[in-house]
PyMOL commands that place a pseudoatom at each C-alpha (Angstrom):
pseudoatom trace, name=CA, resn=UNK, resi=1, chain=A, elem=C, hetatm=0, pos=[16.283, 8.263, -4.567]
pseudoatom trace, name=CA, resn=UNK, resi=2, chain=A, elem=C, hetatm=0, pos=[19.146, 10.693, -4.121]
pseudoatom trace, name=CA, resn=UNK, resi=3, chain=A, elem=C, hetatm=0, pos=[18.845, 10.497, -0.344]
pseudoatom trace, name=CA, resn=UNK, resi=4, chain=A, elem=C, hetatm=0, pos=[20.130, 6.902, -0.049]
pseudoatom trace, name=CA, resn=UNK, resi=5, chain=A, elem=C, hetatm=0, pos=[22.799, 7.633, -2.667]
pseudoatom trace, name=CA, resn=UNK, resi=6, chain=A, elem=C, hetatm=0, pos=[24.107, 10.571, -0.628]
pseudoatom trace, name=CA, resn=UNK, resi=7, chain=A, elem=C, hetatm=0, pos=[23.717, 8.660, 2.652]
pseudoatom trace, name=CA, resn=UNK, resi=8, chain=A, elem=C, hetatm=0, pos=[25.852, 5.830, 1.258]
pseudoatom trace, name=CA, resn=UNK, resi=9, chain=A, elem=C, hetatm=0, pos=[28.687, 8.327, 0.826]
pseudoatom trace, name=CA, resn=UNK, resi=10, chain=A, elem=C, hetatm=0, pos=[28.672, 9.442, 4.468]
pseudoatom trace, name=CA, resn=UNK, resi=11, chain=A, elem=C, hetatm=0, pos=[27.668, 6.354, 6.464]
pseudoatom trace, name=CA, resn=UNK, resi=12, chain=A, elem=C, hetatm=0, pos=[27.980, 2.612, 6.339]
pseudoatom trace, name=CA, resn=UNK, resi=13, chain=A, elem=C, hetatm=0, pos=[24.434, 2.228, 7.695]
pseudoatom trace, name=CA, resn=UNK, resi=14, chain=A, elem=C, hetatm=0, pos=[22.922, 2.666, 4.231]
pseudoatom trace, name=CA, resn=UNK, resi=15, chain=A, elem=C, hetatm=0, pos=[23.995, 0.000, 1.748]
pseudoatom trace, name=CA, resn=UNK, resi=16, chain=A, elem=C, hetatm=0, pos=[21.828, -0.031, -1.382]
pseudoatom trace, name=CA, resn=UNK, resi=17, chain=A, elem=C, hetatm=0, pos=[22.706, -2.198, -4.355]
pseudoatom trace, name=CA, resn=UNK, resi=18, chain=A, elem=C, hetatm=0, pos=[21.928, -1.456, -7.995]
pseudoatom trace, name=CA, resn=UNK, resi=19, chain=A, elem=C, hetatm=0, pos=[18.865, -3.708, -7.721]
pseudoatom trace, name=CA, resn=UNK, resi=20, chain=A, elem=C, hetatm=0, pos=[17.628, -1.631, -4.758]
pseudoatom trace, name=CA, resn=UNK, resi=21, chain=A, elem=C, hetatm=0, pos=[17.791, 1.521, -6.857]
pseudoatom trace, name=CA, resn=UNK, resi=22, chain=A, elem=C, hetatm=0, pos=[16.085, -0.203, -9.787]
pseudoatom trace, name=CA, resn=UNK, resi=23, chain=A, elem=C, hetatm=0, pos=[13.299, -1.526, -7.529]
pseudoatom trace, name=CA, resn=UNK, resi=24, chain=A, elem=C, hetatm=0, pos=[12.810, 1.937, -6.004]
pseudoatom trace, name=CA, resn=UNK, resi=25, chain=A, elem=C, hetatm=0, pos=[12.703, 3.490, -9.464]
pseudoatom trace, name=CA, resn=UNK, resi=26, chain=A, elem=C, hetatm=0, pos=[10.133, 0.981, -10.686]
pseudoatom trace, name=CA, resn=UNK, resi=27, chain=A, elem=C, hetatm=0, pos=[7.962, 1.479, -7.579]
pseudoatom trace, name=CA, resn=UNK, resi=28, chain=A, elem=C, hetatm=0, pos=[8.111, 5.270, -7.653]
pseudoatom trace, name=CA, resn=UNK, resi=29, chain=A, elem=C, hetatm=0, pos=[7.849, 5.550, -11.425]
pseudoatom trace, name=CA, resn=UNK, resi=30, chain=A, elem=C, hetatm=0, pos=[4.983, 3.068, -11.610]
pseudoatom trace, name=CA, resn=UNK, resi=31, chain=A, elem=C, hetatm=0, pos=[3.064, 4.800, -8.834]
pseudoatom trace, name=CA, resn=UNK, resi=32, chain=A, elem=C, hetatm=0, pos=[3.649, 8.189, -10.441]
pseudoatom trace, name=CA, resn=UNK, resi=33, chain=A, elem=C, hetatm=0, pos=[2.472, 6.962, -13.828]
pseudoatom trace, name=CA, resn=UNK, resi=34, chain=A, elem=C, hetatm=0, pos=[-0.635, 5.354, -12.328]
pseudoatom trace, name=CA, resn=UNK, resi=35, chain=A, elem=C, hetatm=0, pos=[-1.382, 8.538, -10.399]
pseudoatom trace, name=CA, resn=UNK, resi=36, chain=A, elem=C, hetatm=0, pos=[-1.024, 10.674, -13.521]
pseudoatom trace, name=CA, resn=UNK, resi=37, chain=A, elem=C, hetatm=0, pos=[-3.335, 8.395, -15.516]
pseudoatom trace, name=CA, resn=UNK, resi=38, chain=A, elem=C, hetatm=0, pos=[-5.877, 8.120, -12.704]
pseudoatom trace, name=CA, resn=UNK, resi=39, chain=A, elem=C, hetatm=0, pos=[-6.025, 11.844, -12.002]
pseudoatom trace, name=CA, resn=UNK, resi=40, chain=A, elem=C, hetatm=0, pos=[-6.815, 12.544, -15.649]
pseudoatom trace, name=CA, resn=UNK, resi=41, chain=A, elem=C, hetatm=0, pos=[-10.062, 10.606, -15.362]
pseudoatom trace, name=CA, resn=UNK, resi=42, chain=A, elem=C, hetatm=0, pos=[-11.215, 11.709, -11.898]
pseudoatom trace, name=CA, resn=UNK, resi=43, chain=A, elem=C, hetatm=0, pos=[-14.037, 14.173, -11.568]
pseudoatom trace, name=CA, resn=UNK, resi=44, chain=A, elem=C, hetatm=0, pos=[-13.598, 15.994, -8.276]
pseudoatom trace, name=CA, resn=UNK, resi=45, chain=A, elem=C, hetatm=0, pos=[-11.403, 16.677, -5.259]
pseudoatom trace, name=CA, resn=UNK, resi=46, chain=A, elem=C, hetatm=0, pos=[-12.709, 13.788, -3.120]
pseudoatom trace, name=CA, resn=UNK, resi=47, chain=A, elem=C, hetatm=0, pos=[-12.095, 11.274, -5.901]
pseudoatom trace, name=CA, resn=UNK, resi=48, chain=A, elem=C, hetatm=0, pos=[-8.642, 12.726, -6.557]
pseudoatom trace, name=CA, resn=UNK, resi=49, chain=A, elem=C, hetatm=0, pos=[-7.755, 12.546, -2.872]
pseudoatom trace, name=CA, resn=UNK, resi=50, chain=A, elem=C, hetatm=0, pos=[-9.074, 8.993, -2.628]
pseudoatom trace, name=CA, resn=UNK, resi=51, chain=A, elem=C, hetatm=0, pos=[-7.110, 7.933, -5.689]
pseudoatom trace, name=CA, resn=UNK, resi=52, chain=A, elem=C, hetatm=0, pos=[-3.894, 9.549, -4.460]
pseudoatom trace, name=CA, resn=UNK, resi=53, chain=A, elem=C, hetatm=0, pos=[-4.301, 8.039, -0.998]
pseudoatom trace, name=CA, resn=UNK, resi=54, chain=A, elem=C, hetatm=0, pos=[-4.970, 4.548, -2.371]
pseudoatom trace, name=CA, resn=UNK, resi=55, chain=A, elem=C, hetatm=0, pos=[-1.905, 4.689, -4.620]
pseudoatom trace, name=CA, resn=UNK, resi=56, chain=A, elem=C, hetatm=0, pos=[0.283, 6.145, -1.858]
pseudoatom trace, name=CA, resn=UNK, resi=57, chain=A, elem=C, hetatm=0, pos=[-0.879, 3.445, 0.561]
pseudoatom trace, name=CA, resn=UNK, resi=58, chain=A, elem=C, hetatm=0, pos=[-0.111, 0.714, -1.959]
pseudoatom trace, name=CA, resn=UNK, resi=59, chain=A, elem=C, hetatm=0, pos=[3.313, 2.223, -2.645]
pseudoatom trace, name=CA, resn=UNK, resi=60, chain=A, elem=C, hetatm=0, pos=[4.076, 2.522, 1.074]
pseudoatom trace, name=CA, resn=UNK, resi=61, chain=A, elem=C, hetatm=0, pos=[2.925, -1.058, 1.714]
pseudoatom trace, name=CA, resn=UNK, resi=62, chain=A, elem=C, hetatm=0, pos=[5.172, -2.406, -1.058]
pseudoatom trace, name=CA, resn=UNK, resi=63, chain=A, elem=C, hetatm=0, pos=[8.114, -0.241, 0.013]
pseudoatom trace, name=CA, resn=UNK, resi=64, chain=A, elem=C, hetatm=0, pos=[7.987, -1.032, 3.727]
pseudoatom trace, name=CA, resn=UNK, resi=65, chain=A, elem=C, hetatm=0, pos=[7.331, -4.700, 3.139]
pseudoatom trace, name=CA, resn=UNK, resi=66, chain=A, elem=C, hetatm=0, pos=[10.227, -4.974, 0.695]
pseudoatom trace, name=CA, resn=UNK, resi=67, chain=A, elem=C, hetatm=0, pos=[12.624, -2.928, 2.797]
pseudoatom trace, name=CA, resn=UNK, resi=68, chain=A, elem=C, hetatm=0, pos=[12.112, -4.288, 6.299]
pseudoatom trace, name=CA, resn=UNK, resi=69, chain=A, elem=C, hetatm=0, pos=[9.081, -6.567, 6.231]
pseudoatom trace, name=CA, resn=UNK, resi=70, chain=A, elem=C, hetatm=0, pos=[5.864, -6.123, 8.167]
pseudoatom trace, name=CA, resn=UNK, resi=71, chain=A, elem=C, hetatm=0, pos=[5.761, -9.533, 9.801]
pseudoatom trace, name=CA, resn=UNK, resi=72, chain=A, elem=C, hetatm=0, pos=[9.269, -9.747, 11.103]
pseudoatom trace, name=CA, resn=UNK, resi=73, chain=A, elem=C, hetatm=0, pos=[12.232, -9.309, 8.809]
pseudoatom trace, name=CA, resn=UNK, resi=74, chain=A, elem=C, hetatm=0, pos=[11.929, -8.881, 5.055]
pseudoatom trace, name=CA, resn=UNK, resi=75, chain=A, elem=C, hetatm=0, pos=[13.004, -12.524, 4.666]
pseudoatom trace, name=CA, resn=UNK, resi=76, chain=A, elem=C, hetatm=0, pos=[9.937, -13.911, 6.449]
pseudoatom trace, name=CA, resn=UNK, resi=77, chain=A, elem=C, hetatm=0, pos=[7.812, -15.730, 3.836]
pseudoatom trace, name=CA, resn=UNK, resi=78, chain=A, elem=C, hetatm=0, pos=[4.664, -14.449, 5.571]
pseudoatom trace, name=CA, resn=UNK, resi=79, chain=A, elem=C, hetatm=0, pos=[5.411, -11.035, 4.066]
pseudoatom trace, name=CA, resn=UNK, resi=80, chain=A, elem=C, hetatm=0, pos=[4.644, -12.447, 0.624]
pseudoatom trace, name=CA, resn=UNK, resi=81, chain=A, elem=C, hetatm=0, pos=[0.986, -12.545, 1.695]
pseudoatom trace, name=CA, resn=UNK, resi=82, chain=A, elem=C, hetatm=0, pos=[0.885, -8.756, 1.429]
pseudoatom trace, name=CA, resn=UNK, resi=83, chain=A, elem=C, hetatm=0, pos=[1.070, -9.160, -2.337]
pseudoatom trace, name=CA, resn=UNK, resi=84, chain=A, elem=C, hetatm=0, pos=[-2.470, -10.498, -1.977]
pseudoatom trace, name=CA, resn=UNK, resi=85, chain=A, elem=C, hetatm=0, pos=[-3.551, -7.231, -0.365]
pseudoatom trace, name=CA, resn=UNK, resi=86, chain=A, elem=C, hetatm=0, pos=[-2.284, -5.304, -3.384]
pseudoatom trace, name=CA, resn=UNK, resi=87, chain=A, elem=C, hetatm=0, pos=[-3.934, -7.843, -5.708]
pseudoatom trace, name=CA, resn=UNK, resi=88, chain=A, elem=C, hetatm=0, pos=[-7.290, -7.372, -3.947]
pseudoatom trace, name=CA, resn=UNK, resi=89, chain=A, elem=C, hetatm=0, pos=[-6.993, -3.603, -4.439]
pseudoatom trace, name=CA, resn=UNK, resi=90, chain=A, elem=C, hetatm=0, pos=[-5.991, -3.913, -8.085]
pseudoatom trace, name=CA, resn=UNK, resi=91, chain=A, elem=C, hetatm=0, pos=[-8.618, -6.529, -8.983]
pseudoatom trace, name=CA, resn=UNK, resi=92, chain=A, elem=C, hetatm=0, pos=[-11.247, -4.579, -7.058]
pseudoatom trace, name=CA, resn=UNK, resi=93, chain=A, elem=C, hetatm=0, pos=[-10.353, -1.412, -8.965]
pseudoatom trace, name=CA, resn=UNK, resi=94, chain=A, elem=C, hetatm=0, pos=[-10.624, -3.249, -12.266]
pseudoatom trace, name=CA, resn=UNK, resi=95, chain=A, elem=C, hetatm=0, pos=[-13.955, -4.818, -11.281]
pseudoatom trace, name=CA, resn=UNK, resi=96, chain=A, elem=C, hetatm=0, pos=[-15.209, -1.367, -10.217]
pseudoatom trace, name=CA, resn=UNK, resi=97, chain=A, elem=C, hetatm=0, pos=[-14.060, 0.094, -13.544]
pseudoatom trace, name=CA, resn=UNK, resi=98, chain=A, elem=C, hetatm=0, pos=[-12.482, 2.811, -11.397]
pseudoatom trace, name=CA, resn=UNK, resi=99, chain=A, elem=C, hetatm=0, pos=[-15.904, 4.283, -10.562]
pseudoatom trace, name=CA, resn=UNK, resi=100, chain=A, elem=C, hetatm=0, pos=[-16.103, 5.862, -7.093]
pseudoatom trace, name=CA, resn=UNK, resi=101, chain=A, elem=C, hetatm=0, pos=[-18.889, 3.684, -5.627]
pseudoatom trace, name=CA, resn=UNK, resi=102, chain=A, elem=C, hetatm=0, pos=[-17.165, 0.478, -6.690]
pseudoatom trace, name=CA, resn=UNK, resi=103, chain=A, elem=C, hetatm=0, pos=[-13.779, 1.817, -5.639]
pseudoatom trace, name=CA, resn=UNK, resi=104, chain=A, elem=C, hetatm=0, pos=[-15.145, 2.465, -2.151]
pseudoatom trace, name=CA, resn=UNK, resi=105, chain=A, elem=C, hetatm=0, pos=[-16.121, -1.208, -1.931]
pseudoatom trace, name=CA, resn=UNK, resi=106, chain=A, elem=C, hetatm=0, pos=[-12.756, -2.277, -3.352]
pseudoatom trace, name=CA, resn=UNK, resi=107, chain=A, elem=C, hetatm=0, pos=[-10.892, -0.256, -0.709]
pseudoatom trace, name=CA, resn=UNK, resi=108, chain=A, elem=C, hetatm=0, pos=[-12.987, -1.810, 2.072]
pseudoatom trace, name=CA, resn=UNK, resi=109, chain=A, elem=C, hetatm=0, pos=[-12.126, -5.244, 0.677]
pseudoatom trace, name=CA, resn=UNK, resi=110, chain=A, elem=C, hetatm=0, pos=[-8.467, -4.231, 0.571]
pseudoatom trace, name=CA, resn=UNK, resi=111, chain=A, elem=C, hetatm=0, pos=[-8.594, -3.111, 4.211]
pseudoatom trace, name=CA, resn=UNK, resi=112, chain=A, elem=C, hetatm=0, pos=[-10.148, -6.458, 5.125]
pseudoatom trace, name=CA, resn=UNK, resi=113, chain=A, elem=C, hetatm=0, pos=[-7.376, -8.292, 3.254]
pseudoatom trace, name=CA, resn=UNK, resi=114, chain=A, elem=C, hetatm=0, pos=[-4.826, -6.160, 5.133]
pseudoatom trace, name=CA, resn=UNK, resi=115, chain=A, elem=C, hetatm=0, pos=[-6.308, -7.288, 8.455]
pseudoatom trace, name=CA, resn=UNK, resi=116, chain=A, elem=C, hetatm=0, pos=[-6.497, -10.931, 7.400]
pseudoatom trace, name=CA, resn=UNK, resi=117, chain=A, elem=C, hetatm=0, pos=[-2.820, -11.249, 6.424]
pseudoatom trace, name=CA, resn=UNK, resi=118, chain=A, elem=C, hetatm=0, pos=[-1.336, -11.209, 9.939]
pseudoatom trace, name=CA, resn=UNK, resi=119, chain=A, elem=C, hetatm=0, pos=[-4.191, -13.365, 11.240]
pseudoatom trace, name=CA, resn=UNK, resi=120, chain=A, elem=C, hetatm=0, pos=[-3.517, -15.976, 8.553]
pseudoatom trace, name=CA, resn=UNK, resi=121, chain=A, elem=C, hetatm=0, pos=[0.255, -15.716, 9.012]
pseudoatom trace, name=CA, resn=UNK, resi=122, chain=A, elem=C, hetatm=0, pos=[0.199, -15.984, 12.783]
pseudoatom trace, name=CA, resn=UNK, resi=123, chain=A, elem=C, hetatm=0, pos=[-2.564, -18.582, 12.771]
pseudoatom trace, name=CA, resn=UNK, resi=124, chain=A, elem=C, hetatm=0, pos=[-0.698, -20.605, 10.156]
pseudoatom trace, name=CA, resn=UNK, resi=125, chain=A, elem=C, hetatm=0, pos=[2.429, -20.746, 12.271]
pseudoatom trace, name=CA, resn=UNK, resi=126, chain=A, elem=C, hetatm=0, pos=[4.510, -18.410, 10.098]
pseudoatom trace, name=CA, resn=UNK, resi=127, chain=A, elem=C, hetatm=0, pos=[5.104, -16.270, 13.170]
pseudoatom trace, name=CA, resn=UNK, resi=128, chain=A, elem=C, hetatm=0, pos=[6.891, -13.019, 13.752]
pseudoatom trace, name=CA, resn=UNK, resi=129, chain=A, elem=C, hetatm=0, pos=[10.633, -13.034, 13.148]
pseudoatom trace, name=CA, resn=UNK, resi=130, chain=A, elem=C, hetatm=0, pos=[13.365, -10.575, 13.973]
pseudoatom trace, name=CA, resn=UNK, resi=131, chain=A, elem=C, hetatm=0, pos=[13.043, -7.581, 16.284]
pseudoatom trace, name=CA, resn=UNK, resi=132, chain=A, elem=C, hetatm=0, pos=[9.319, -7.118, 15.554]
pseudoatom trace, name=CA, resn=UNK, resi=133, chain=A, elem=C, hetatm=0, pos=[6.655, -7.960, 18.134]
pseudoatom trace, name=CA, resn=UNK, resi=134, chain=A, elem=C, hetatm=0, pos=[3.075, -9.043, 17.571]
pseudoatom trace, name=CA, resn=UNK, resi=135, chain=A, elem=C, hetatm=0, pos=[2.068, -5.598, 18.836]
pseudoatom trace, name=CA, resn=UNK, resi=136, chain=A, elem=C, hetatm=0, pos=[4.177, -3.973, 16.131]
pseudoatom trace, name=CA, resn=UNK, resi=137, chain=A, elem=C, hetatm=0, pos=[2.495, -6.131, 13.483]
pseudoatom trace, name=CA, resn=UNK, resi=138, chain=A, elem=C, hetatm=0, pos=[-0.952, -5.224, 14.779]
pseudoatom trace, name=CA, resn=UNK, resi=139, chain=A, elem=C, hetatm=0, pos=[-0.084, -1.526, 14.903]
pseudoatom trace, name=CA, resn=UNK, resi=140, chain=A, elem=C, hetatm=0, pos=[1.193, -1.591, 11.302]
pseudoatom trace, name=CA, resn=UNK, resi=141, chain=A, elem=C, hetatm=0, pos=[-1.893, -3.504, 10.242]
pseudoatom trace, name=CA, resn=UNK, resi=142, chain=A, elem=C, hetatm=0, pos=[-4.130, -0.909, 11.867]
pseudoatom trace, name=CA, resn=UNK, resi=143, chain=A, elem=C, hetatm=0, pos=[-2.270, 1.924, 10.169]
pseudoatom trace, name=CA, resn=UNK, resi=144, chain=A, elem=C, hetatm=0, pos=[-2.543, 0.436, 6.685]
pseudoatom trace, name=CA, resn=UNK, resi=145, chain=A, elem=C, hetatm=0, pos=[-6.146, -0.724, 7.173]
pseudoatom trace, name=CA, resn=UNK, resi=146, chain=A, elem=C, hetatm=0, pos=[-7.010, 2.792, 8.356]
pseudoatom trace, name=CA, resn=UNK, resi=147, chain=A, elem=C, hetatm=0, pos=[-5.470, 4.327, 5.237]
pseudoatom trace, name=CA, resn=UNK, resi=148, chain=A, elem=C, hetatm=0, pos=[-7.417, 1.929, 2.974]
pseudoatom trace, name=CA, resn=UNK, resi=149, chain=A, elem=C, hetatm=0, pos=[-10.621, 2.763, 4.871]
pseudoatom trace, name=CA, resn=UNK, resi=150, chain=A, elem=C, hetatm=0, pos=[-9.970, 6.504, 4.613]
pseudoatom trace, name=CA, resn=UNK, resi=151, chain=A, elem=C, hetatm=0, pos=[-9.586, 6.062, 0.870]
pseudoatom trace, name=CA, resn=UNK, resi=152, chain=A, elem=C, hetatm=0, pos=[-12.868, 4.095, 0.828]
pseudoatom trace, name=CA, resn=UNK, resi=153, chain=A, elem=C, hetatm=0, pos=[-14.600, 6.908, 2.709]
pseudoatom trace, name=CA, resn=UNK, resi=154, chain=A, elem=C, hetatm=0, pos=[-13.285, 9.489, 0.236]
pseudoatom trace, name=CA, resn=UNK, resi=155, chain=A, elem=C, hetatm=0, pos=[-14.427, 7.376, -2.731]
pseudoatom trace, name=CA, resn=UNK, resi=156, chain=A, elem=C, hetatm=0, pos=[-17.821, 7.068, -1.040]
pseudoatom trace, name=CA, resn=UNK, resi=157, chain=A, elem=C, hetatm=0, pos=[-17.969, 10.845, -0.677]
pseudoatom trace, name=CA, resn=UNK, resi=158, chain=A, elem=C, hetatm=0, pos=[-17.081, 11.204, -4.358]
pseudoatom trace, name=CA, resn=UNK, resi=159, chain=A, elem=C, hetatm=0, pos=[-19.892, 8.817, -5.304]
pseudoatom trace, name=CA, resn=UNK, resi=160, chain=A, elem=C, hetatm=0, pos=[-22.594, 10.894, -3.600]
pseudoatom trace, name=CA, resn=UNK, resi=161, chain=A, elem=C, hetatm=0, pos=[-24.806, 12.977, -5.891]
pseudoatom trace, name=CA, resn=UNK, resi=162, chain=A, elem=C, hetatm=0, pos=[-23.351, 16.418, -6.472]
pseudoatom trace, name=CA, resn=UNK, resi=163, chain=A, elem=C, hetatm=0, pos=[-19.896, 15.432, -5.211]
pseudoatom trace, name=CA, resn=UNK, resi=164, chain=A, elem=C, hetatm=0, pos=[-18.134, 16.322, -8.465]
pseudoatom trace, name=CA, resn=UNK, resi=165, chain=A, elem=C, hetatm=0, pos=[-19.285, 19.934, -8.239]
for i in range(1, 165): cmd.bond("trace and resi %d" % i, "trace and resi %d" % (i + 1))
show_as sticks, trace
zoom trace
C-alpha cells in the first residue's frame, strides 16, 4: 500500500482517496488473515498451494474488479455480478467444510460461475463499456477461470490417498 502513496507524491496519474486505502487494507488484511487461518489446518503442500491460489485469485478478482472493472469500466453494473463468483467460492468452501475433495468441486463451480458472468452480462444487454473489448473480457475470464481450475486440480491432488505425506 506504500506504492500508491509514494506514487501520489511524484505523479498525478495515481489519485487514491482515504476510502481507497481503507478498501485496500481490508482486502489485503482479510486475505492475509484467511490465509493464515487456512494454512494452519491444511495437511500438505498441494492443499496449501491450492488454498493460497484460491485466496490469491479471489483477492485479485476483487481488486481488479473494484479498481478498473472487468466488464468495461468499474462503474458498469455488470461488474457487480462478480460478487456472485466470490459467493460461489465461499459457499462452496463452507459446504465442503474446507476438505480437499469438496474444495476441488467448489473451485470447479467457481470457475463455472466466472465463465457465466460475462455470458449473462453480455446476453442480458449490460454490454462492455469503456476502453475494454469483448476480447479483453473473454481473455480476463479465461485467466481467472484457469486460476480457479488450477486450484481445483491442486485440491484434487491433495485429496488423493497419500497426498499429505
